[in-house]
C-alpha positions as CSV (number, residue, x, y, z in Angstrom):
1,M,13.9,42.7,26.4
2,G,13.8,40.8,23.2
3,V,16.7,40.5,20.7
4,P,16.3,42.5,17.5
5,I,15.7,40.3,14.5
6,C,18.2,40.4,11.7
7,R,16.9,39.8,8.2
8,H,18.4,36.7,6.4
9,N,18.5,36.8,2.6
10,H,16.9,34.2,0.3
11,R,20.2,32.3,-0.1
12,R,20.7,31.7,3.6
13,R,17.1,30.6,4.0
14,G,17.4,28.2,1.1
15,N,20.7,26.7,2.5
16,R,19.0,26.2,5.9
17,R,16.0,24.4,4.2
18,S,18.2,22.3,1.9
19,H,17.9,19.3,4.2
20,N,14.1,19.3,4.4
21,A,13.6,17.7,1.0
22,L,11.3,14.7,0.9
23,E,12.8,11.4,-0.2
24,N,11.1,8.3,-1.6
25,I,10.5,5.4,0.7
26,M,12.8,2.5,0.0
27,T,10.9,-0.7,-0.7
28,V,11.9,-4.2,-1.8
29,N,10.0,-7.2,-3.2
30,C,9.3,-10.2,-1.1
31,P,11.4,-13.1,-2.5
32,K,8.5,-15.5,-1.9
33,C,5.3,-13.7,-2.9
34,K,6.8,-10.7,-4.7
35,A,4.8,-8.2,-2.6
36,V,6.2,-4.8,-1.9
37,V,7.7,-4.7,1.6
38,L,9.8,-2.4,3.6
39,P,13.4,-3.7,3.9
40,H,14.2,-5.7,7.0
41,H,10.5,-6.2,7.8
42,V,8.2,-9.2,7.9
43,C,6.1,-9.6,4.8
44,K,2.4,-9.0,5.8
45,V,1.1,-11.1,2.8
46,C,2.9,-14.4,3.3
47,G,4.4,-13.9,6.8
48,T,8.1,-14.7,5.9
49,Y,11.3,-13.0,6.8
50,N,14.7,-14.0,5.6
51,D,13.2,-17.1,3.9
52,R,11.7,-18.3,7.2
53,K,8.0,-18.5,8.1
54,V,7.6,-16.0,11.0
55,L,3.8,-15.2,11.1
56,K,0.8,-17.4,10.8
57,V,-1.0,-15.3,8.2
58,E,-4.0,-17.7,8.0
59,K,-5.0,-16.9,11.5
60,R,-4.7,-13.2,10.9
61,V,-6.8,-13.4,7.8
62,E,-9.5,-15.4,9.5
63,K,-9.5,-13.0,12.4
64,A,-9.8,-10.0,10.1
65,L,-12.7,-11.6,8.3
66,V,-14.6,-12.4,11.5
67,K,-14.0,-8.8,12.7
68,A,-15.2,-7.4,9.4
69,T,-18.4,-9.4,9.3
70,A,-19.1,-8.5,12.9
71,T,-18.8,-4.8,12.3
72,K,-21.1,-5.1,9.2
73,Q,-23.7,-6.9,11.3
74,T,-23.6,-4.4,14.1
75,S,-23.8,-1.5,11.6
76,T,-26.9,-3.0,9.9
77,D,-28.5,-3.7,13.3
78,K,-28.2,0.0,14.3
79,K,-30.1,1.2,11.3
């Protein structure tokens, strides 16, 4: 048999939900290119972390361009 439900007042409900408030996402500016980046993450624009080059962004940009042009060509071929 189920347990009978006891009604909680508005104050108790509000106290329980007090930790559910949304907070802003912390962001910092990249020291090299001044782009907005999450803290302790590699910058996706210039590919640096802690003043060191970590990613080769040029290859990623070229790959994205090739992929974008390929999808455009296939979408026009289907029509």
